[in-house]
N, C-alpha and C positions, 0 to 999 in steps of 0.2 A: 382521588388524590391527584395533585398536580403532577404531570409528567416531568421528568428531569430534563435539563438542558441537553444532556447527552442523547437522550431518546429523541429530542426535537431535531438535533443535528442529523441523526440517522434518517428520520422521516423526511427531512428536507432533501437530503441527498437522493433518496429513493424517488422523489417526484420532481425534483428540480435539477439544476445543473451543478456540477462540482468541478474541482480544480486541478492543479498541476503540481508538483511533479516528483515527489519522492518515489523510490522504487516500490512497486506493488508486488506482493508475493502471490502472483497469479498461478493458480494450480495447487491442489492439496498436497501433492507429493513433496514439493519443495517447502511449502508452508509448514508441514508437519515436521520437517527436519531443520527447524530453525531458520527457514528462509534461505537455505543453502542449496542452490540448484545449478550453478554455473558449470561445474565439472560433471554433473549428473544429467545434463540436458539430453533428453531422448524423445522420440516420437513427435507428434504434431506440435506440442507446446515448446519444443526446442527452439523454434523461431523466436520465442519471447525470452527465454532464459539464456540461451547462447546458440545463435544460428549455426555455429560450427558443429553442434551436436546432430544436425541433420545428416551429416556425411559419415557417421560412424559405420564401421564394418558390421557391427552387431546392432543394426538399426531396426526400427519398427515403423511401418507405415500404418495409416489409419485415419479415422475421423473422430474429432472431439466435438461433442454436441450437448451442452457446452461445458466450458470450465468457468466457474464463477467464484469470486471471493470478495470479501469486504473486511474493512478494518476501521475501528474507532479508537482514537487516542486523545487523551486530555493531558495538557501540560500545565504545571503550576496550579494556581488556585483560582483561575478565572471562573470556573463553574460555580464555586462556592460564593465568590464575590458578586457575580451577576445575580444569582438568586437572592442573596442578602440585600442588595441594593433595591431590588424590586419589592421585597417584603417590607423593608423600611419605608419606602415611599408610599406603600398602601396602608401602613399601620404606624404613622408618625408618632402618635401619642405615647406609644409604649417603647420608644427608643430614644437614645441620647446622641449628642454630637459625636461622641467617641465611637458609637456604633457605625455612624456614617464614615468616619475616617478609617476605621478598621476595614469596612467593606470595600472602600475605594482602594486601599492598599492591596488587598487580596486580588481585586479585579485587575489592577493596572500593572502588576509586576511584569518586567520585561521577560519575554519568552513565554508568557501565558498564552493559552489558546486551546483550541480543539480542532481536530481534523477527522474527516471521514473519507476513506478511499473505497471505491467500488471498481471491480474489474470483471470482464467476461471475455471469452474468446471462442470462436468457432474456427477450427483449423483442419485442413485436409493435407496429409503428407503422402506423397507418392515418390518412392525411391529416395533421392537426395534433395527433393524440393518440396515446398509447402506453400499453400495459399491460405491466407488468414484474414479474419475480421475481428479486431480487438478493440472494443470500447473501454476506455479507462476514465473513470470519473473521480474527481477530488474536490473537496471543499475545505477551506480553512477559515476559522473564526478567530480574529485578533481583537483584543480589547483596546479601547482608547478611553482612558479615565480622565474626567474633568475634575481637577483638584482646586479649582478657583471659584466656582459658582455653586450655589445651593448646597452648602455644606452642613445644613441642619436638617433634621428629619422633616420639618414642616415645609421647607423649600426644596427638598431634594427632587421631588417629582416634577416640579415646574421649572426650576432654574438650573439644574445640573444636566449637562449635555453628554454625559458618559454614554458611549456607544460601542457596539460590537460590529466590526466590518466583516462581511462575508465575501470571500473571493474564491473563484474556482471556475471549473469548466468540465465539459465532457469532450474527450479527445478520441475519435474513432479512427483507428489505424487499419487501413486496407492495404495489404501488401503481399509480396512474394519473397520467399527465402530460399537460399540454395547454399550447399556446402560441398567441398571437394577435398579429398585427401591428397597431400603432396607426395607423389612418387612413392606410395606405399611405405611412408616413413612413420605413420601413426600421427603425424601432424596434420590437422584438418583446419581449413580456413572457410568461414562462412559469412554470409551477410544477408540483410534484409533491405529491400527498397520499399518505401511506404508512402502512401498519400494519407495525410492526417487532416481530418475535418475537425476543427476545434471550435466549440461553442463556449465562449467565456462569459461569466456572469459576475455581478457585483451588487451588493446591497448594504445598507446601513440600518442598524437596529438600535433605537433609543432604549437603553436598558431600564431606565427609571419609569418609562411609560408603557413598555411592552413586556408582558410576562415572558421571561426567557425560557420558561419551562412548558409552555402550552402549545408549542409547535408553530405559532404565528410569527414567522420570520419575514413576513411580507411576501411580495411577489418577486422572489429571487429570479425566477425564470423570465420575467419581463425585461429585466435589465441585462440583455445579452447581446453579444456580437459574434457572428460566425465568420470564420476565414479558413483557408486551406493552405497547408504548407507541406513540402516533402520532408521525409525523414530517412535517415541512414543509420543502420546498426551494423557493427562488425564484430566477429568473434573468432577466437582461436581455441582449439582443444587439442591437447597432446595426450594420446593414450600411449604411455611409455612402454607398455608391454609389447606393442606392435613394433617399436623400434629396437628394444632389447628383448629378444625372444627368451621366454622362461622367467622373466622378472616377476618375483612374487608380489602379491597384494594388488596387482593390476592398478598401479598409481596413474591418476589422470590429473592434469592441470588445465584449467580453463581461464580465459579472460574475455570479457565482453564489454563493448562500448555501445550504449544506447543513445539515439538521437544526437549523434556526433556533430551534426550540422546545426544544432541549437535552434530548432524551429520556434518561431515566436508568433503569437496570436493576438489579435487586436482586442483590447478591452472595450466595453460599451462606453458611450459618451458620459453616462452618469458617473463612472469610475474616474474618468479623466477630470471631470468637473470637480470631483471631491479631492483631487490632488494625487490620485494614483498615477503610476506610469502608464503609458499608452499601450504597452504590449506585455503579455504574459509569456515568459520563456519556459520551454520544456526542459532546458538545461541538459547538456551532455553529461552522461554518467558512465563511470567505469567501475567494474566489479571483477574480482578474481576469486577463483575457487579451486579446491583440491578434493579428490575423492580416492578412497581406497576400498577394495573388496577383499577382505581376508578369506572369505569363502564365497561360493556362488550364491548363497542365500543371505549374505551379510554385507552391508555397505556402510561406509562412514564418509561423511562429507563436511566441508567447512567453506564458508564464503566470507569475504571482507570487501566493503566498499572502498575503492581506492580514491574516490572523490568525496568531499564533504558537500552535501546537497542542501540547497536552500529549500524552504517550504513556504506554504501560504500563511504561516504564522510569523509575524515580524520577530526577528531575533532568535528564531528556533531553527536549528539545522539538524540534519541526520547523517550519520555514518554508521551503518549497521555491520555487526559481526554476528555470524550465526554458525552453530555446529549441530550436526544431527546424525542419526543412524536409522537404518532400515533393516529389519530382519524378516525374512520370508518364512513364517512358521509352517506354511504349507507351500512347497516349492515344486510344483509339477507343471509340465507344459500346458495342460488344459485346465488346471485349477491352481490358483496362486492366492495366498493370503498374507500380504505384507503388513507388518506393524511398524510404526514410525514414532520417533520422539526427538526433541531437540531443545536448544536454548538460543535466545536471541537478545542482543543488547545494542542500544544506540550509544556509540562511543562519544558522540558529540555532546551528549547531555549527561553530566555526571549524576543528575538527580533522577534519571529515568531508571525504572526497575528492570530486572531481568525478566524477559517473557518466556514462559514455558509453552512448548508446542507439542502436539501429538496428533496422530491420525492413523487411519487404516485403509486398506484397499481390499477389493474383492474382484478377482479376474477369473471369469468362467468362459472357457473356450475363447471367443474373440471379444467378449463384452467386458467392460471394466467399470467399476464404480469406486471412487476415492473420496474420502472426507478428511477434513483436518480442522483443528481449532488452535487458538492461541490466547493466552491470558497472562497478564503481567502480575508479578508478585506485589507491586506497589499499588496502593489504593488512593483514590481521589475523593475528598470530601465534597459533596454536592451542595450542601446548604447548612448553615449554622443558626440562622434566624428562623426558627420553626423546626421542621423535621430534620434530624441529623441522619445522613445517609452516605455511605461510602461504597464506591464501586471500583473495580480494577481500572487503572488509567489507560490500559491498552488491551483491547480484545479484538479477535479476528476469527473468521470462519471461511471455509472454502469447500466446494464440491465439484466433482467432475464426472461426466458420463462419456464413454467412448466406445468405439468399435475399432479394434486394432487387427492388423493382419500383416503378413510378411514375416521377416526374420524377428527373432527375439534376442535379447541380450543373454549373457551367460547365466543370469539369475532366473531366466524363464519368463520375464515380463518386460513391459516397456521400460 
């Protein structure tokens, strides 16, 4: 049976290049708690979530090898429309002009598209500093519907130029992070200096002539351009209990700004010829978070994007809010078993469903294993001409392996 377009996007991202720049929930601890990690940033991955977390009094040093995560999201009815257009072009005799019009309407609605995000990180934290290598890959598919030519089933395959444009890149961040507490006030300032190697790609897929579900998206990785840019991240974290001794619940407030210098990477010549802008922006992003710990074994956290972020889908933006909790059902210095759950929502898209997140960890002596998953309550129709199939419009997964040493936080873990 024909693979879905969603599966094809994933396979392309795994072998080709992907794009830029919504926030990626790198690391299973934060993903499992609704993508809320700014005020809970600790250990080697603190450099990504909030570099100020590197300087906490109750910090953890160690090596993460590696942290890996992926996310697939479909918006609108592009997937359904794309598959319908191809099916109509291949079986013209059994379809009507109305079927063509309906499929084009589904395919071309503004904000339609699909995205794949992939991320990984290897990080080593010693004391208040860390060195890291973090490749982040993104791909966005945006539909361009031709509503003027080939509007009958017989002419759809030859005269209609409806296409899907694939934009994206792989951005490998190589950097150093450091944080320091200001005069024992509980207020920590941190930052990352990064060199980012960006490989940006572009391709155009003629929907009526190429099966959007068989994985043949063309040679996406041949239309690429590589360039190098610096990147700057800054973060603040206030552990209020360190300022006000004895304050209950251990409240923490964090703010982080990523890529504040707005690194831009060159598009390949094929993209510029097709009318795309000549550079792809990583976009500066700001996110804030709060965290509470009612007990040593129980943590609550919430994050909110302070900026509305563009994506590689035309007309589609993201501004995520997330809440989550972690309960250490076994909370001992040498054995720790945390369970996590959360909710996440894109506030910039009223049609997006709430995503449910969950995960677990296993910490034995100095070794750690964490996993997490995410699934949206809203489902996307993949095809109506032929097999009808619905899948969640947003799914994600993450895993992390690590070796940690040094101090622990008051919950007994990283």
